[in-house]
C-alpha positions as CSV (number, residue, x, y, z in Angstrom):
1,M,-7.8,14.8,-28.3
2,D,-9.9,11.7,-27.8
3,A,-13.0,11.3,-25.6
4,H,-10.9,9.6,-22.8
5,S,-8.4,12.5,-22.8
6,H,-11.2,15.1,-22.6
7,A,-12.8,13.2,-19.7
8,Q,-9.4,13.2,-17.8
9,T,-8.9,16.9,-18.5
10,D,-12.4,17.7,-17.3
11,A,-11.9,15.6,-14.1
12,I,-8.6,17.4,-13.4
13,D,-10.1,20.8,-14.1
14,N,-12.9,20.1,-11.7
15,L,-10.5,19.4,-8.8
16,P,-10.1,22.1,-6.2
17,R,-7.2,24.5,-6.9
18,E,-5.4,23.3,-3.8
19,I,-5.3,19.7,-5.0
20,R,-4.1,20.7,-8.5
21,V,-1.3,22.8,-7.0
22,A,-0.4,19.9,-4.7
23,Q,-0.2,17.6,-7.7
24,L,2.1,20.1,-9.4
25,R,4.3,20.2,-6.4
26,D,4.5,16.4,-6.5
27,L,5.4,16.6,-10.2
28,V,8.2,19.1,-9.5
29,D,9.5,16.8,-6.7
30,T,9.5,13.9,-9.2
31,L,11.3,15.8,-11.8
32,H,13.9,17.0,-9.3
33,F,14.4,13.4,-8.2
34,A,14.9,12.4,-11.8
35,D,17.3,15.3,-12.4
36,E,19.4,14.3,-9.3
37,F,19.5,10.6,-10.4
38,S,20.8,11.9,-13.8
39,S,23.3,14.4,-12.6
40,K,24.8,12.1,-9.9
41,G,24.8,9.1,-12.2
42,Y,22.8,7.0,-9.8
43,L,21.4,3.7,-11.1
44,I,17.9,2.8,-10.1
45,T,15.9,-0.5,-10.2
46,S,12.9,-1.1,-12.4
47,S,10.6,-0.8,-9.4
48,E,12.1,2.4,-8.3
49,L,11.9,3.8,-11.8
50,A,8.3,2.7,-12.0
51,D,7.5,4.5,-8.7
52,L,9.2,7.6,-10.1
53,M,7.2,7.4,-13.3
54,D,4.0,6.3,-11.5
55,V,3.6,3.2,-13.7
56,N,3.6,-0.5,-13.2
57,A,7.1,-2.1,-13.1
58,S,6.2,-4.2,-16.1
59,A,5.5,-1.0,-18.1
60,V,9.2,0.0,-17.5
61,T,10.8,-3.3,-18.5
62,S,8.5,-3.8,-21.6
63,R,9.8,-0.5,-23.1
64,G,13.1,-2.0,-24.2
65,D,16.7,-1.0,-23.4
66,N,16.7,2.7,-24.4
67,W,13.8,5.1,-24.5
68,V,12.8,8.7,-23.6
69,W,10.7,9.8,-20.6
70,R,10.0,13.5,-20.3
71,N,13.5,15.2,-20.3
72,W,15.6,12.0,-19.9
73,V,16.8,9.1,-21.9
74,V,16.3,6.0,-19.9
75,S,18.9,3.3,-20.5
76,R,19.1,-0.3,-19.2
77,V,22.6,-0.5,-17.8
78,R,23.0,-4.0,-16.3
79,R,21.4,-6.7,-14.2
80,E,22.4,-7.3,-10.6
81,G,20.9,-10.6,-9.4
82,N,17.2,-10.3,-10.3
83,Q,17.3,-6.5,-10.6
84,I,17.6,-4.5,-13.8
85,L,19.4,-1.3,-13.2
86,W,18.6,1.8,-15.2
87,Q,20.3,5.2,-15.8
88,L,18.7,8.5,-16.6
89,E,20.5,11.0,-18.9
90,R,19.2,14.5,-19.2
91,V,18.3,15.7,-22.7
92,D,17.3,19.3,-23.5
């Protein structure tokens, strides 16, 4: 683990327990959303995917057409107008 990772871990560990638990609840909500998108076959835009992943939209589009995020393969499906649509497929 590098110095930056240690600093992040220390900062998280120093947060009050209630905040850490709230962050975990938010994470579980995020993972449930991703699972629902996957199981229902919903397509989502780059900006929606970026919001789900908590990254900038350019970080989503710069990854290419097919990549893994946590428990899902993320695939670029098509373009509708100026929107790129993505599909999540669960992998275990």
